[in-house]
C-alpha positions in Angstrom: 28.5 60.9 132.7 29.6 60.2 129.1 29.6 64.0 128.4 31.9 64.5 131.4 34.3 61.8 130.2 34.4 63.3 126.7 35.0 66.8 128.1 37.8 65.6 130.3 39.4 63.8 127.4 39.2 66.9 125.2 40.6 69.0 127.9 43.5 66.6 128.4 44.2 66.5 124.7 44.2 70.3 124.6 46.6 70.6 127.5 48.9 68.0 125.9 48.9 69.9 122.6 49.6 73.2 124.3 52.4 71.6 126.3 53.9 70.2 123.1 53.8 73.6 121.4 55.4 75.2 124.4 58.1 72.7 124.5 58.7 73.2 120.8 59.0 76.9 121.2 61.4 76.5 124.1 63.5 74.1 122.1 63.8 76.2 119.0 64.6 79.3 121.1 67.6 77.7 122.7 71.0 79.3 121.8 72.9 77.9 118.8 75.7 75.7 120.0 79.4 75.7 119.0 79.4 79.0 117.0 83.2 78.7 117.7 84.9 75.9 119.5 87.4 78.2 121.3 87.3 81.7 122.7 90.2 82.6 120.4 90.7 82.0 116.7 93.9 83.0 114.9 94.8 85.0 118.0 91.6 87.0 117.9 88.8 86.7 120.4 85.5 85.0 119.4 82.0 85.3 120.9 82.6 81.9 122.6 83.6 81.7 126.3 84.0 78.9 128.8 80.7 77.6 130.4 80.0 78.4 134.0 82.6 76.8 136.4 84.9 75.7 133.6 88.4 76.9 132.5 90.1 77.2 129.2 93.9 77.1 128.9 95.3 78.8 125.8 98.9 78.1 124.8 100.3 79.6 121.6 103.8 79.1 120.1 104.5 81.4 117.2 107.4 80.5 114.8 109.5 82.8 112.6 109.1 83.8 108.9 109.4 81.3 106.1 111.6 83.5 104.0 114.8 81.7 104.7 113.5 78.4 103.5 115.1 75.3 104.9 118.0 77.3 106.6 115.8 77.6 109.6 113.3 74.9 108.6 110.6 77.3 107.2 110.7 79.4 110.4 110.5 76.6 112.9 114.0 77.5 114.2 113.5 81.2 113.7 112.1 83.9 115.9 109.6 82.8 118.5 106.7 84.4 120.3 104.8 82.7 123.1 101.6 83.4 124.9 99.8 81.5 127.8 96.5 82.4 129.3 93.8 81.0 131.5 90.1 81.9 131.2 87.4 81.0 133.7 83.6 81.1 133.2 82.0 82.9 136.1 78.6 82.3 134.4 77.7 81.0 131.0 77.9 84.6 129.8 80.7 86.2 131.8 84.4 85.2 131.5 87.5 86.5 133.2 91.2 85.6 132.5 94.9 86.2 133.0 97.6 85.9 130.5 101.3 86.4 129.8 103.0 87.1 126.4 106.7 87.1 125.5 108.9 88.9 126.2 107.3 90.0 129.4 103.7 91.4 129.1 101.0 90.5 131.6 97.3 91.1 131.1 93.9 90.8 132.7 90.9 90.4 130.4 87.1 89.8 130.5 84.3 89.0 128.1 80.5 89.3 128.4 77.9 87.8 126.1 75.3 90.4 125.3 73.2 88.4 122.9 73.2 84.8 121.7 72.0 83.6 118.3 68.9 81.3 118.8 67.8 78.3 116.8 64.5 80.0 116.0 66.3 83.1 114.6 64.5 85.3 117.0 68.0 86.6 117.8 69.9 86.2 114.5 73.5 86.9 115.8 75.6 86.5 118.8 77.2 89.6 120.3 80.0 89.7 122.9 82.2 92.5 124.4 85.8 91.9 125.2 88.2 94.1 127.2 91.9 93.7 128.0 94.3 95.7 130.2 98.0 94.8 129.8 101.2 95.9 131.5 104.7 95.7 130.0 107.0 94.4 132.7 110.3 94.8 130.8 113.1 96.9 132.1 112.2 100.6 132.1 115.2 101.4 129.8 113.1 100.4 126.8 111.0 103.5 127.3 114.0 105.9 126.8 113.2 106.0 123.0 109.6 106.9 123.7 109.5 109.6 126.4 110.5 110.5 130.0 109.7 107.3 131.9 106.6 107.0 134.1 105.0 103.8 135.3 101.7 104.6 133.5 103.6 104.3 130.2 103.7 100.5 130.7 99.9 100.1 130.3 97.9 99.4 127.2 94.2 98.7 126.7 92.2 96.7 124.1 88.5 96.6 123.4 86.6 94.4 120.9 82.9 94.1 120.0 82.2 90.8 118.4 79.2 90.1 116.2 79.0 86.5 114.8 76.5 84.3 113.0 76.6 80.5 112.4 75.2 79.4 109.1 73.8 75.9 109.6 76.4 73.4 110.7 79.0 74.4 108.1 80.2 78.0 108.5 80.6 80.8 111.0 81.5 84.4 110.3 82.4 87.1 112.7 83.0 90.9 112.3 84.6 92.9 115.2 85.2 96.6 115.5 88.4 97.0 117.7 90.1 99.8 119.6 93.6 99.6 121.1 95.2 102.3 123.2 98.9 102.5 124.2 100.1 105.0 126.9 103.5 105.1 125.3 104.3 104.8 121.6 107.1 105.8 119.2 107.0 109.3 117.8 105.7 108.3 114.4 102.8 106.2 115.8 99.4 107.0 117.3 98.4 106.2 120.9 94.9 105.1 119.7 94.3 102.6 117.0 90.9 101.8 115.5 90.2 98.9 113.1 87.9 96.1 112.2 88.6 92.3 112.3 87.0 89.5 110.3 87.0 85.9 111.3 85.7 82.9 109.4 85.5 79.1 110.0 84.2 76.6 107.4 83.7 73.0 108.5 85.4 70.4 106.2 84.8 67.2 108.2 83.4 66.4 111.7 86.6 67.6 113.4 88.5 69.7 110.8 87.7 73.2 109.8 89.3 75.8 107.5 89.9 79.1 109.5 90.8 82.6 108.3 91.3 86.1 109.6 91.6 89.6 108.1 92.3 92.7 110.1 92.2 96.3 108.7 93.5 99.3 110.7 91.9 102.7 110.1 94.6 104.7 111.9 96.7 106.9 109.7 100.5 106.5 110.1 103.6 108.1 108.6 104.9 104.7 107.5 103.3 102.3 105.1 101.3 99.6 106.9 99.5 96.5 105.6 96.4 94.6 106.8 96.9 91.5 108.9 95.8 88.2 107.4 96.0 84.6 108.4 94.8 81.2 107.0 95.0 77.8 108.4 93.2 74.8 109.9 91.5 73.9 113.2 91.3 70.4 114.6 88.8 69.9 117.4 88.1 67.2 120.0 85.4 67.3 122.7 88.0 69.0 125.0 90.7 70.5 122.8 91.1 72.9 119.9 94.3 72.8 117.8 95.0 75.6 115.4 97.8 75.8 112.8 98.0 78.8 110.4 100.2 81.1 108.4 99.9 84.9 108.8 101.8 88.0 107.8 102.2 89.5 111.4 104.3 88.6 114.4 102.4 89.9 117.4 100.1 87.7 119.5 98.7 90.2 122.0 97.2 93.3 120.4 
């Protein structure tokens, strides 16, 4: 009888230890949280997307250049570009969205998470794929400088493969090969543009982070072009992400 009790106790302990080990493995293999707090950073897409059944509203107000000093209050009264978009999480890994960008461009976009960085490092990086199809809804007279007008000339397409890693609770870095294709372009420009984009976020306090972006095009052009760069700050709350930054480019939608 005593042997039976001892055997039962040993078996129970063994099962308990196994269960603890399994739980530990499951816990450490969970995806890393909050690699980015928003699905966009400095106008570029990130590996993040809304969770299943939730929506993310993006509103961007771009001011003018700071060259004129206080004549236009460092660009606050200068040229403006505006974008609004709404993204919805079909699942935790699939996102779809609609957007509109000034002066009159409308787009549909989607994102799918291919891999997610895990706490155990069994998957060291997060990888997502983003695609965007846009239509320029301005008056067709703007295409007279490009070519003989056809409705297909209004369309453009953008693809981005995002590879990101979070380093502890302090920093996140992302690199993204990008491809953009425009059906109609000016004579001295290429229809297809290829480049690479870098994003970074460094946490300064619990809710404030330093953010930065650098974008390099590999497409050769007849005119001199410069890489795009931006630097600023992100302030986050449980439900909001506020980003303020300076950059050397004007466009919002690629």
